[in-house]
C-alpha positions in Angstrom: 142.0 176.2 45.8 145.1 174.8 47.5 147.5 177.3 48.7 151.1 177.1 47.9 153.0 175.0 50.4 150.0 172.9 51.6 149.5 169.3 50.5 146.1 167.5 50.2 147.3 165.0 52.9 147.6 167.7 55.6 144.0 168.9 54.9 142.7 165.3 55.4 144.6 164.8 58.7 143.2 168.1 60.0 139.6 166.9 59.1 140.2 163.6 60.9 141.5 165.4 64.0 138.4 167.7 64.1 136.0 164.7 63.7 137.9 162.8 66.5 137.6 165.8 68.8 133.9 166.2 68.1 133.4 162.5 69.0 135.3 162.8 72.3 133.3 165.9 73.3 130.1 164.1 72.4 131.0 161.1 74.6 132.1 163.4 77.5 128.8 165.2 77.5 126.6 162.0 77.4 124.7 160.9 80.5 126.9 158.4 82.6 124.6 155.4 82.0 124.5 156.1 78.3 128.3 156.5 78.2 128.7 153.2 80.0 126.6 151.4 77.5 128.5 152.9 74.6 131.9 152.0 76.0 130.9 148.5 77.3 132.9 145.6 75.9 131.0 143.7 73.3 132.6 140.4 74.2 129.7 138.1 74.8 131.6 135.9 77.2 132.0 138.8 79.7 128.3 139.7 79.9 126.0 138.3 82.6 123.2 136.3 81.1 120.1 135.8 83.2 118.3 132.5 83.3 114.6 132.9 82.7 113.5 130.1 85.2 115.8 130.2 88.3 116.6 133.9 88.6 120.3 133.1 88.7 122.8 134.5 86.2 122.8 132.1 83.2 126.5 131.2 83.8 125.6 130.1 87.4 124.2 126.5 87.3 123.8 125.9 91.0 123.9 128.2 94.0 123.2 127.5 97.7 123.7 129.9 100.6 124.0 129.6 104.3 124.5 125.9 104.7 125.8 124.1 107.8 127.1 120.6 107.2 128.1 118.1 109.8 129.8 114.7 109.3 127.4 111.8 109.1 127.8 108.9 111.6 126.8 105.4 110.7 124.1 105.7 113.5 123.2 109.0 115.1 121.4 109.4 118.4 119.1 112.3 119.1 118.5 112.7 122.8 115.2 113.9 124.2 114.6 115.2 127.8 113.0 112.9 130.4 109.2 113.0 130.7 107.1 112.9 133.9 103.5 111.8 133.5 101.1 111.7 136.5 97.4 111.8 137.2 95.8 114.4 139.5 92.4 113.4 141.0 90.4 116.3 142.5 87.2 115.9 144.6 84.7 118.3 143.0 81.1 119.3 143.3 79.4 118.5 140.1 75.8 119.6 141.1 74.0 121.3 144.0 70.3 121.7 144.5 68.3 124.3 146.5 66.3 123.1 149.6 62.9 121.6 148.7 59.9 119.7 150.0 58.3 116.6 148.8 54.9 115.3 150.1 52.3 112.7 149.4 48.7 112.7 150.8 45.2 112.2 149.6 44.8 115.9 148.9 48.4 117.1 148.5 51.2 115.6 146.4 54.5 117.1 145.5 57.6 115.5 144.0 61.0 116.9 142.7 63.0 116.4 139.5 66.4 117.8 138.8 68.8 117.6 135.9 72.6 117.8 135.9 75.4 117.3 133.4 78.8 115.5 133.6 81.5 116.9 131.4 83.6 113.8 131.0 82.2 110.5 132.1 85.5 108.6 131.5 87.4 110.9 133.9 84.6 111.0 136.6 84.7 108.4 139.4 83.5 107.9 143.0 80.2 109.8 142.6 78.3 110.5 145.9 74.9 112.0 146.6 74.7 113.6 150.0 71.9 115.6 151.8 70.4 116.7 155.1 66.9 115.8 156.3 65.3 118.5 158.3 61.9 116.7 158.7 60.7 113.5 157.3 58.0 110.8 157.4 57.4 107.9 155.1 59.6 106.1 152.7 62.0 108.3 150.7 62.7 107.1 147.2 65.5 108.5 144.9 65.9 107.5 141.3 68.6 108.3 138.8 67.7 108.1 135.1 64.9 105.6 136.1 67.2 103.4 138.2 66.5 103.1 141.9 69.2 104.6 144.1 67.6 104.8 147.5 64.4 103.6 149.2 64.3 103.9 152.9 62.7 105.8 155.8 65.3 108.4 156.4 65.8 109.8 159.9 66.4 113.5 160.7 69.9 114.8 160.0 72.7 114.1 157.5 72.2 110.8 155.8 75.1 108.5 154.8 76.3 109.6 151.3 74.7 107.4 148.6 77.2 105.9 146.1 76.1 106.1 142.4 77.1 103.4 140.0 78.7 105.0 136.9 76.9 102.6 134.6 73.7 104.6 135.3 75.2 107.9 134.3 74.9 109.8 131.1 76.1 113.2 129.8 72.8 114.7 130.9 71.1 113.1 133.9 67.7 113.2 135.7 67.3 112.6 139.4 63.9 112.2 141.1 62.9 112.5 144.8 59.6 110.9 145.9 57.8 109.9 149.1 55.3 107.0 149.3 51.6 107.5 149.9 49.6 107.2 153.2 47.3 104.5 152.1 43.9 104.7 153.8 45.0 107.3 156.3 43.5 110.2 154.4 44.0 112.6 157.2 47.8 112.2 157.0 50.5 113.5 154.7 54.0 112.0 154.3 56.5 114.7 153.9 60.2 115.4 153.6 62.1 118.7 154.0 65.5 118.3 152.4 68.5 120.7 152.1 72.2 120.6 151.3 71.7 118.3 148.4 74.8 117.9 146.3 76.6 115.5 144.0 80.4 115.2 144.4 82.9 113.1 142.4 86.6 112.5 141.8 87.6 114.2 138.6 90.9 113.1 136.9 92.9 116.1 135.5 94.6 114.7 132.4 96.7 117.8 131.7 99.7 116.2 133.4 99.2 112.9 131.7 100.6 114.1 128.4 103.9 115.5 127.3 105.4 116.5 124.0 109.0 116.7 122.8 110.6 117.9 119.6 113.6 116.8 117.6 114.7 117.9 114.1 115.9 116.2 111.0 117.8 118.2 108.4 117.1 117.9 104.6 120.3 115.9 104.0 119.6 113.6 107.0 116.1 113.0 105.8 117.2 112.1 102.3 119.7 109.5 103.6 117.7 107.8 106.4 117.9 104.0 106.3 116.1 103.1 109.5 115.1 104.6 112.9 114.3 103.4 116.5 113.1 104.9 119.7 114.9 104.0 123.0 113.3 104.6 126.4 113.0 103.4 130.0 109.6 103.7 131.8 110.0 104.1 135.6 106.8 103.2 137.4 105.1 100.9 140.0 103.8 97.6 138.7 100.0 97.3 138.8 99.4 101.0 139.4 99.8 102.3 135.8 97.6 102.4 132.7 98.4 102.1 129.0 101.4 104.2 127.9 100.9 105.6 124.4 103.8 107.1 122.3 103.0 109.0 119.2 105.3 110.3 116.5 103.8 113.2 114.6 100.3 112.2 115.9 100.7 108.6 114.7 101.0 105.8 117.2 104.3 103.9 117.5 103.8 102.3 120.9 100.7 101.5 123.0 100.9 99.0 125.9 101.3 98.7 129.7 105.1 98.4 129.8 107.2 96.4 132.2 108.3 99.0 134.8 112.0 99.8 134.8 112.8 97.8 131.6 114.6 99.4 128.7 112.7 99.4 125.4 113.9 99.7 121.8 111.0 100.2 119.4 111.5 100.3 115.6 110.0 103.4 113.9 108.7 103.4 110.3 110.8 105.9 108.4 107.6 107.0 106.6 106.5 108.6 109.9 109.5 110.9 110.0 109.4 114.3 108.5 112.1 116.8 107.3 112.4 119.6 109.9 110.6 119.4 113.2 109.2 116.0 114.5 106.9 115.8 117.5 107.1 112.9 120.0 104.1 112.7 122.4 104.0 110.6 125.5 100.6 110.0 127.3 99.0 107.7 129.8 95.5 106.8 130.9 96.3 106.1 134.6 99.1 106.3 137.2 102.5 107.8 137.2 105.4 107.3 134.7 108.9 108.8 134.6 110.2 108.1 131.1 114.0 108.3 131.0 116.9 107.6 128.5 114.8 108.7 125.6 116.7 108.6 122.3 115.9 108.5 118.6 118.6 106.5 116.8 118.8 107.0 113.1 120.9 104.8 110.8 121.9 106.3 107.4 122.5 104.8 104.0 126.1 103.9 103.1 126.2 106.6 100.4 126.0 109.6 102.7 126.3 113.3 101.9 124.7 116.5 101.0 123.3 116.0 97.5 122.5 118.7 94.9 121.7 118.6 91.2 122.5 120.9 88.3 121.8 120.8 84.5 123.9 121.4 81.4 122.2 122.0 78.1 123.7 120.9 74.8 125.2 124.3 74.0 126.8 124.7 77.4 128.2 121.1 77.3 129.7 121.7 73.8 131.4 124.9 75.0 133.0 122.9 77.8 134.1 120.0 75.6 135.6 122.4 73.1 137.5 124.1 75.8 135.8 127.4 75.2 134.4 127.4 78.7 135.4 125.7 82.0 133.0 124.7 84.8 134.1 125.3 88.4 132.9 124.4 91.9 133.4 127.4 94.3 132.8 127.3 98.0 133.3 130.2 100.5 133.3 129.5 104.2 132.1 131.7 107.1 134.3 130.8 110.0 138.0 130.4 110.7 138.6 126.7 111.5 140.0 123.6 109.7 137.8 122.5 106.9 138.1 119.0 105.6 135.9 116.9 103.4 135.3 115.6 99.9 133.1 116.2 96.9 131.9 114.0 94.1 130.6 115.0 90.7 128.8 112.1 89.1 130.9 109.6 91.2 134.2 111.4 90.4 135.7 113.8 92.8 138.5 115.0 95.1 139.2 115.9 98.7 139.7 119.3 100.2 141.7 120.3 103.3 141.8 124.0 104.2 143.7 125.7 107.1 142.0 128.0 109.6 142.9 131.1 107.6 141.7 129.7 104.3 138.0 130.5 103.6 137.7 130.0 99.8 138.0 126.8 97.7 137.5 126.4 93.9 138.0 123.4 91.6 137.8 122.8 87.9 135.2 120.0 87.4 135.0 120.2 83.6 136.2 116.7 83.0 133.5 115.0 85.1 130.3 116.7 83.9 127.8 115.2 81.5 125.2 116.8 79.2 121.9 117.0 81.0 121.5 116.2 84.7 124.5 116.1 87.0 124.9 115.4 90.7 127.1 117.1 93.3 127.6 115.4 96.7 129.5 117.0 99.6 130.9 114.7 102.3 132.1 116.7 105.3 134.8 115.3 107.6 134.5 118.4 109.9 131.7 120.8 110.5 131.3 123.2 107.5 129.7 126.6 107.8 129.3 127.6 104.2 128.5 131.1 103.1 127.8 130.1 99.6 128.3 127.1 97.3 128.3 127.7 93.6 128.8 125.8 90.3 129.4 128.2 87.3 130.7 128.4 83.8 133.9 130.5 83.5 
């Protein structure tokens, strides 16, 4: 029943006010995250959409972080330190034998066999067998792997070292000591008492005959390489050196006995170069080399620059064409210095020139993009230290 003086409209307004207050109190007492979801703007263009494949927000079509770009030169030279190669030859005992006796008579015969190993035949030269005779009678015979080394009546004392021809040597060798028989003199015995038996040789230490240097090729350099060469000057003495081998990433690019003190320029197949670290190895088989003025020259393609790709699907492209969305190139720099260069989107582009205190650049590239695959090329005129580079829909 409506009291006198009250209208139905005032009752409705009071009810609306009560409901509004209840809604406000309900929102205030919600958990913060639930309140944020409830109040969030439903405008789909302001939400961040996640791409299922790249992990980037769906509106971000390309993102690169922490890039250092330097201007390309038509031909760039990468200098390597000088290399010094030399052989070390050390005299070394390769085998020693305990004192022993050999004899030959009608009733008593005794001979001696020893084995010894040689670790590296190619690096072993000037092999000598030496010994001391304490007592001896008869003809002393020494054989190496069945080949006669010595056959003589040896006097008492140190004998002249016996030179061993390397053609008779193997990895594992056998050496025999024998004395001849007495013939009809059955009452005699030919005998030798031998000590201080040893084999010595000159062993070449190859550890100093090899040297390795490293140079790097960036991703962008690698993608734009047209040709490459190695430049070097070998300093040496004619007739006293062996083959000089140069290897790039363990593949041979030079192998010859060079003319000493001449400057060499040797083409390098670009297929041997690798993105990132490249290993240049110098080694020789004999003698001493000083390799100076070592440079790797790299010529680049005419179309030079840091190249990236991004993709626009049909829906994204339609939104750009209709003017619903724009697409922008955004670059933020790390350091305070002058920043100059140019960019191209599908062969269209513009230049940028930022002062020292400017560290951010953005540009609307909507008119240059295509549906499907697109290409961005950055061509620096100065060194660019980029914090991030991004192409996104806005």
